[in-house]
DODREN-548849 format. One line per 10 residues: number of its first residue (from 1); their letters; for each residue z, y, x of C-alpha. Coordinates in nm, 2 decimals, padded with zeros to 4 digits, always signed. Layout:
N
NUM = a = Z:Y:X; ... .
This chain:
457
1 = mhdvidsvvt = +00.00:+00.00:+00.00; +00.08:+00.23:+00.29; -00.28:+00.19:+00.42; -00.42:+00.27:+00.08; -00.22:+00.59:+00.05; -00.32:+00.69:+00.41; -00.68:+00.63:+00.31; -00.66:+00.84:+00.00; -00.50:+01.13:+00.19; -00.75:+01.11:+00.46 .
11 = lvlaaplfie = -01.03:+01.11:+00.21; -00.89:+01.43:+00.04; -00.79:+01.62:+00.36; -01.10:+01.52:+00.56; -01.35:+01.59:+00.28; -01.54:+01.84:+00.50; -01.63:+01.56:+00.74; -01.82:+01.39:+00.47; -02.06:+01.69:+00.42; -02.34:+01.49:+00.57 .
21 = ltrteltiig = -02.30:+01.20:+00.33; -02.51:+01.20:+00.02; -02.35:+01.24:-00.32; -02.42:+00.88:-00.40; -02.25:+00.76:-00.09; -01.95:+00.97:-00.16; -01.94:+00.84:-00.52; -01.95:+00.48:-00.40; -01.67:+00.54:-00.16; -01.46:+00.73:-00.42 .
31 = afflfilmal = -01.53:+00.45:-00.68; -01.39:+00.20:-00.43; -01.07:+00.39:-00.39; -01.04:+00.44:-00.77; -01.07:+00.07:-00.82; -00.79:+00.01:-00.57; -00.57:+00.28:-00.73; -00.63:+00.13:-01.07; -00.52:-00.21:-00.95; -00.20:-00.04:-00.80 .
41 = saffssseia = -00.14:+00.13:-01.14; -00.16:-00.21:-01.31; +00.07:-00.35:-01.06; +00.35:-00.09:-01.11; +00.31:-00.10:-01.49; +00.33:-00.47:-01.52; +00.63:-00.47:-01.27; +00.83:-00.26:-01.50; +00.79:-00.50:-01.79; +00.84:-00.82:-01.60 .
51 = mfklprhrle = +01.15:-00.70:-01.40; +01.33:-00.55:-01.70; +01.23:-00.82:-01.95; +01.36:-01.11:-01.74; +01.72:-01.17:-01.85; +01.99:-01.20:-01.59; +02.11:-01.55:-01.70; +01.76:-01.68:-01.67; +01.72:-01.51:-01.32; +02.04:-01.67:-01.20 .
61 = slvsdgrpga = +01.91:-02.01:-01.31; +01.59:-01.95:-01.10; +01.79:-01.85:-00.80; +02.00:-02.18:-00.84; +01.67:-02.38:-00.86; +01.55:-02.22:-00.53; +01.24:-02.07:-00.69; +01.04:-01.86:-00.44; +01.09:-01.49:-00.50; +01.39:-01.54:-00.72 .
71 = ktvyrlkedp = +01.64:-01.41:-00.46; +01.42:-01.09:-00.41; +01.41:-01.03:-00.79; +01.78:-01.07:-00.80; +01.84:-00.82:-00.52; +01.60:-00.57:-00.68; +01.77:-00.60:-01.02; +02.12:-00.55:-00.87; +02.04:-00.18:-00.87; +01.82:-00.13:-01.18 .
81 = hrllvtilvg = +01.81:+00.26:-01.13; +01.67:+00.22:-00.79; +01.42:-00.03:-00.91; +01.30:+00.19:-01.20; +01.27:+00.49:-00.97; +01.06:+00.29:-00.73; +00.83:+00.17:-01.00; +00.79:+00.53:-01.15; +00.74:+00.70:-00.81; +00.47:+00.45:-00.72 .
91 = nnivnvamss = +00.30:+00.46:-01.05; +00.29:+00.84:-01.06; +00.16:+00.88:-00.71; -00.12:+00.63:-00.79; -00.21:+00.80:-01.12; -00.21:+01.15:-00.97; -00.43:+01.04:-00.68; -00.66:+00.87:-00.92; -00.71:+01.19:-01.13; -00.76:+01.40:-00.81 .
101 = iatallalwv = -01.02:+01.17:-00.67; -01.20:+01.13:-01.00; -01.22:+01.51:-01.05; -01.36:+01.57:-00.69; -01.62:+01.30:-00.74; -01.74:+01.43:-01.08; -01.76:+01.78:-00.95; -02.04:+01.65:-00.72; -02.25:+01.58:-01.03; -02.14:+01.82:-01.31 .
111 = sqaasvalvt = -01.96:+02.15:-01.34; -01.59:+02.19:-01.25; -01.50:+02.25:-01.61; -01.69:+01.94:-01.72; -01.54:+01.72:-01.45; -01.19:+01.83:-01.56; -01.26:+01.75:-01.92; -01.42:+01.41:-01.83; -01.13:+01.31:-01.61; -00.87:+01.42:-01.87 .
121 = fgitalvllf = -01.01:+01.19:-02.14; -01.20:+00.93:-01.93; -00.93:+00.85:-01.67; -00.67:+00.87:-01.93; -00.85:+00.60:-02.14; -00.91:+00.38:-01.84; -00.54:+00.41:-01.73; -00.42:+00.33:-02.07; -00.64:+00.02:-02.10; -00.65:-00.12:-01.75 .
131 = gesapksyav = -00.34:+00.04:-01.59; -00.09:+00.02:-01.88; -00.18:-00.18:-02.19; -00.35:-00.49:-02.05; -00.12:-00.54:-01.75; +00.20:-00.49:-01.96; +00.07:-00.73:-02.22; +00.01:-00.98:-01.94; +00.36:-00.93:-01.81; +00.51:-00.98:-02.15 .
141 = ehteswalri = +00.32:-01.31:-02.18; +00.41:-01.43:-01.83; +00.74:-01.25:-01.75; +00.90:-01.51:-01.54; +00.60:-01.61:-01.32; +00.48:-01.26:-01.27; +00.82:-01.12:-01.18; +00.85:-01.39:-00.91; +00.50:-01.32:-00.78; +00.53:-00.94:-00.76 .
151 = arplklseql = +00.90:-00.93:-00.62; +00.81:-00.91:-00.25; +00.53:-00.65:-00.29; +00.76:-00.44:-00.51; +01.03:-00.47:-00.24; +00.77:-00.35:+00.03; +00.68:-00.06:-00.20; +01.05:+00.04:-00.21; +01.07:+00.04:+00.17; +00.74:+00.24:+00.21 .
161 = lwpmvvtfdr = +00.84:+00.50:-00.05; +01.20:+00.50:+00.06; +01.24:+00.88:+00.11; +01.11:+00.97:-00.23; +01.29:+00.67:-00.40; +01.62:+00.78:-00.26; +01.57:+01.15:-00.35; +01.47:+01.08:-00.71; +01.73:+00.80:-00.75; +02.01:+01.05:-00.66 .
171 = ltrmvnkltg = +01.86:+01.32:-00.88; +01.84:+01.08:-01.17; +02.20:+00.98:-01.13; +02.31:+01.34:-01.11; +02.12:+01.42:-01.43; +02.27:+01.11:-01.61; +02.62:+01.23:-01.50; +02.56:+01.58:-01.64; +02.42:+01.46:-01.96; +02.66:+01.17:-02.02 .
181 = gqatlessyv = +02.40:+00.90:-01.97; +02.48:+00.53:-01.93; +02.57:+00.40:-01.59; +02.34:+00.11:-01.60; +02.00:+00.03:-01.76; +02.07:-00.31:-01.88; +02.36:-00.54:-01.96; +02.42:-00.85:-01.75; +02.38:-01.09:-02.04; +02.25:-01.11:-02.38 .
191 = trsdiqdlia = +02.50:-00.98:-02.65; +02.64:-01.15:-02.94; +02.42:-00.95:-03.17; +02.11:-01.06:-02.96; +02.19:-01.43:-03.00; +02.25:-01.38:-03.38; +01.91:-01.21:-03.40; +01.74:-01.49:-03.21; +01.89:-01.74:-03.45; +01.76:-01.55:-03.76 .
201 = tgeregviee = +01.42:-01.52:-03.59; +01.42:-01.89:-03.50; +01.47:-01.98:-03.86; +01.18:-01.75:-03.98; +00.95:-01.90:-03.72; +01.05:-02.26:-03.82; +01.21:-02.34:-03.48; +01.57:-02.37:-03.63; +01.64:-02.54:-03.97; +01.84:-02.37:-04.23 .
211 = deremlqrif = +02.13:-02.60:-04.19; +02.13:-02.55:-03.82; +02.12:-02.17:-03.87; +02.42:-02.19:-04.11; +02.62:-02.40:-03.86; +02.55:-02.16:-03.57; +02.65:-01.86:-03.79; +02.97:-02.04:-03.88; +03.04:-02.09:-03.51; +03.01:-01.71:-03.45 .
221 = rfnqtiakev = +03.24:-01.64:-03.74; +03.50:-01.89:-03.62; +03.67:-01.68:-03.36; +03.69:-01.39:-03.61; +03.86:-01.61:-03.88; +04.24:-01.61:-03.93; +04.47:-01.89:-04.06; +04.51:-01.73:-04.40; +04.14:-01.76:-04.46; +04.13:-02.13:-04.39 .
231 = mtprldmtav = +04.46:-02.26:-04.51; +04.54:-02.47:-04.80; +04.75:-02.24:-05.02; +05.12:-02.32:-05.10; +05.03:-02.39:-05.47; +04.80:-02.68:-05.35; +05.04:-02.82:-05.10; +05.19:-03.17:-05.15; +05.52:-03.22:-04.96; +05.83:-03.44:-04.98 .
241 = pveadieeal = +06.19:-03.36:-04.93; +06.36:-03.51:-04.63; +06.62:-03.68:-04.86; +06.34:-03.89:-05.03; +06.33:-04.26:-04.96; +06.04:-04.44:-04.79; +05.90:-04.58:-05.12; +05.90:-04.23:-05.28; +05.73:-04.07:-04.99; +05.47:-04.35:-04.97 .
251 = qtavqshhar = +05.39:-04.31:-05.34; +05.35:-03.94:-05.30; +05.10:-03.98:-05.02; +04.90:-04.24:-05.20; +04.88:-04.02:-05.52; +04.78:-03.71:-05.34; +04.52:-03.88:-05.13; +04.66:-03.72:-04.81; +04.72:-03.91:-04.48; +04.98:-03.65:-04.37 .
261 = lpvfegsldn = +05.26:-03.48:-04.58; +05.48:-03.19:-04.48; +05.85:-03.27:-04.50; +06.09:-02.99:-04.60; +06.47:-02.95:-04.61; +06.61:-02.76:-04.89; +06.29:-02.58:-05.00; +05.92:-02.56:-04.90; +06.01:-02.25:-04.70; +06.19:-02.48:-04.45 .
271 = vigvlhirdl = +05.93:-02.73:-04.34; +06.07:-02.94:-04.06; +05.79:-03.17:-03.97; +05.50:-03.39:-04.09; +05.50:-03.74:-04.21; +05.21:-03.98:-04.15; +05.13:-04.25:-04.41; +05.05:-04.48:-04.12; +05.41:-04.47:-03.99; +05.53:-04.52:-04.36 .
281 = vrdylygead = +05.33:-04.83:-04.41; +05.41:-04.98:-04.07; +05.78:-04.93:-04.09; +05.82:-05.00:-04.46; +05.60:-05.32:-04.49; +05.60:-05.45:-04.13; +05.91:-05.31:-03.97; +06.20:-05.51:-03.84; +06.45:-05.27:-04.00; +06.57:-05.29:-04.36 .
291 = pdaldlrdli = +06.34:-05.07:-04.57; +06.63:-04.94:-04.76; +06.80:-04.82:-04.44; +06.50:-04.62:-04.31; +06.53:-04.25:-04.29; +06.24:-04.01:-04.31; +06.39:-03.81:-04.02; +06.31:-04.10:-03.79; +05.94:-04.09:-03.88; +05.88:-03.71:-03.88 .
301 = eptlhvpesk = +05.62:-03.58:-03.62; +05.66:-03.22:-03.50; +05.44:-02.94:-03.64; +05.36:-02.57:-03.56; +05.46:-02.27:-03.77; +05.21:-02.00:-03.72; +05.16:-01.65:-03.88; +04.89:-01.60:-04.14; +04.71:-01.37:-03.90; +04.68:-01.63:-03.63 .
311 = nvdellsemq = +04.32:-01.66:-03.50; +04.19:-02.01:-03.58; +04.01:-02.03:-03.26; +04.33:-01.99:-03.07; +04.51:-02.22:-03.32; +04.26:-02.50:-03.26; +04.31:-02.50:-02.88; +04.69:-02.48:-02.93; +04.70:-02.78:-03.17; +04.47:-02.98:-02.94 .
321 = errvhmsivi = +04.71:-02.90:-02.65; +05.02:-02.98:-02.85; +04.85:-03.29:-03.01; +04.94:-03.19:-03.37; +04.71:-03.22:-03.67; +04.88:-02.99:-03.91; +05.03:-02.64:-03.89; +05.24:-02.46:-04.14; +05.13:-02.10:-04.22; +05.40:-01.85:-04.28 .
331 = defgttegli = +05.40:-01.48:-04.38; +05.58:-01.19:-04.22; +05.91:-01.28:-04.40; +05.90:-01.64:-04.28; +05.80:-01.78:-04.62; +05.56:-02.07:-04.63; +05.21:-01.95:-04.73; +05.02:-02.28:-04.69; +04.92:-02.53:-04.43; +04.61:-02.58:-04.21 .
341 = tmedmveeiv = +04.48:-02.90:-04.06; +04.23:-03.00:-03.79; +03.99:-03.09:-04.08; +04.02:-02.74:-04.23; +03.91:-02.58:-03.90; +03.63:-02.84:-03.84; +03.49:-02.76:-04.19; +03.47:-02.39:-04.09; +03.20:-02.50:-03.85; +03.02:-02.80:-04.01 .
351 = geilegeeei = +03.08:-02.72:-04.38; +03.28:-02.89:-04.64; +03.38:-03.26:-04.58; +03.43:-03.39:-04.93; +03.64:-03.69:-05.00; +03.69:-03.90:-05.31; +03.67:-03.69:-05.63; +03.67:-03.35:-05.45; +03.44:-03.10:-05.62; +03.17:-02.92:-05.44 .
361 = pieiinedta = +03.30:-02.57:-05.38; +02.96:-02.40:-05.41; +02.69:-02.50:-05.65; +02.37:-02.31:-05.63; +02.18:-02.28:-05.95; +01.90:-02.05:-05.83; +01.85:-01.76:-05.59; +02.04:-01.52:-05.82; +02.30:-01.76:-05.96; +02.58:-01.98:-05.82 .
371 = ifqgevnide = +02.91:-02.14:-05.93; +03.20:-02.10:-05.69; +03.55:-02.25:-05.69; +03.81:-01.98:-05.69; +03.93:-02.03:-05.33; +03.58:-01.98:-05.18; +03.58:-01.70:-04.93; +03.41:-01.37:-05.01; +03.19:-01.41:-04.69; +03.05:-01.73:-04.82 .
381 = vnetldielp = +02.98:-01.58:-05.17; +02.79:-01.29:-05.00; +02.60:-01.52:-04.77; +02.50:-01.76:-05.05; +02.36:-01.50:-05.29; +02.27:-01.23:-05.03; +02.51:-00.97:-05.19; +02.78:-00.74:-05.06; +03.10:-00.80:-05.24; +03.38:-00.61:-05.05 .
391 = egeefetiag = +03.67:-00.80:-04.88; +04.00:-00.63:-04.90; +04.32:-00.65:-04.69; +04.50:-00.82:-04.99; +04.25:-01.09:-05.06; +03.98:-01.30:-04.90; +03.86:-01.52:-05.19; +03.64:-01.47:-05.49; +03.95:-01.53:-05.72; +04.14:-01.25:-05.52 .
401 = fifnragrlv = +03.84:-01.02:-05.57; +03.85:-01.07:-05.95; +04.23:-01.01:-05.96; +04.19:-00.70:-05.75; +03.91:-00.56:-05.98; +04.09:-00.65:-06.30; +04.44:-00.54:-06.19; +04.59:-00.82:-06.41; +04.57:-01.18:-06.50; +04.24:-01.28:-06.65 .
411 = degevitydg = +04.14:-01.54:-06.91; +03.85:-01.78:-06.93; +03.52:-01.61:-07.05; +03.61:-01.27:-06.90; +03.33:-01.09:-06.71; +03.38:-00.87:-06.40; +03.08:-00.65:-06.30; +03.03:-00.49:-05.97; +02.73:-00.32:-05.82; +02.46:-00.53:-06.00 .
421 = veiyvehvek = +02.67:-00.85:-06.00; +02.83:-01.02:-06.30; +03.12:-01.26:-06.24; +03.20:-01.49:-06.53; +03.54:-01.66:-06.52; +03.46:-02.02:-06.63; +03.78:-02.21:-06.58; +04.14:-02.09:-06.55; +04.45:-02.31:-06.51; +04.77:-02.13:-06.60 .
431 = trimkvrviv = +04.74:-01.81:-06.39; +04.49:-01.95:-06.14; +04.12:-01.89:-06.14; +03.96:-02.23:-06.06; +03.58:-02.17:-06.12; +03.36:-01.87:-06.16; +02.98:-01.81:-06.21; +02.83:-01.53:-06.01; +02.50:-01.39:-06.13; +02.30:-01.12:-05.95 .
441 = terpavpade = +02.15:-00.90:-06.23; +02.01:-00.62:-06.01; +01.93:-00.60:-05.64; +01.89:-00.27:-05.45; +01.53:-00.15:-05.40; +01.38:-00.21:-05.05; +01.30:+00.13:-04.89; +00.92:+00.19:-04.86; +00.94:+00.21:-04.48; +01.12:-00.12:-04.45 .
451 = ldteegd = +00.88:-00.28:-04.69; +00.58:-00.16:-04.49; +00.74:-00.30:-04.17; +00.80:-00.63:-04.33; +00.44:-00.65:-04.44; +00.32:-00.54:-04.10; +00.52:-00.83:-03.95 .
């Protein structure tokens, strides 16, 4: 590149020496230099796309694999500001030189005013096509291979243009500091939002199935979920008092279809452990001791007591470490709010695992109608019907939303309306909402500019 620049400068400064050459000969020589400069323009333009489009995590993988040029790319991207300045300085020098030479050549054949006009439009068109659009499109299509191929020439360009690169790099940083600009041009890794966008795009393109997309989205929501949103509420808990005999405890476990039961002393607010039906059957039917002499305290396994605001991601790790399968959820006053099991947390990722006569919590009728059990989370309702019911601090479920809107107990057949959504209360047991039907009666109109964008896509 240094030789090319020297040649261009020599051509411009030593123009008087070419007086004896014919116009045709000068035109041929100038066209040769224009061709080289156009190639350099394409080189710098494509370099910008390839270098900044190649993600850091992929680059680290290429370095680990020992791919030629990967280490050079890595070193260049360690200082993205310096890299960008190098590309811009090289590209601008090339484009200015191209315009100057083209103007001088055309002036040999036409008037000065005509040559300026022809260069303004002609060179601009050529640069846009062959120096910008085409090479950048190529770099987009072959980001990885092209970045590795041009890494060393780009590093050489940085060294050749070092004085200008250093000057403009420092000036750029000063301007950024004065204007409050960002310290870096790119983040090291893709963000959480980027991955979620990739998942959505993957489903639209048919790369990811709908059930796979739903599972991936549940994984992203998992570490933002708290115990209160996942727990089995106190009203649905089945527990046994520590004073109960083995036969009574065994009967309770069988009737409730639960393998584990909380054991309380005095009241449900004082859960002292968990009883496993396996231990009950083993000691009651096959144990050496007298069944009538067995005490539940001897069979109780320890459990955890966690606040309702406990993050389930952290809770899962803690339960795995402590080797417990059930935790008791308490409120700020130490009152038992509910319980949460390993299965509850697994279902947050893989979806509902139904057993026996359990009802499906969500039944989709059509794209605008679905039936939900009262304990279904607001987020799941919104995702199922593509609506935006609000979630308050006092509630997380669709039943809680209804009570919050009504401000009182509701009866079967009542209807709650909210922002184009009608919620029919289909089944109530005592004071508890068991099942609701949600119907979307009106959806917000799509703005014209978004509609045009979707059609364009």
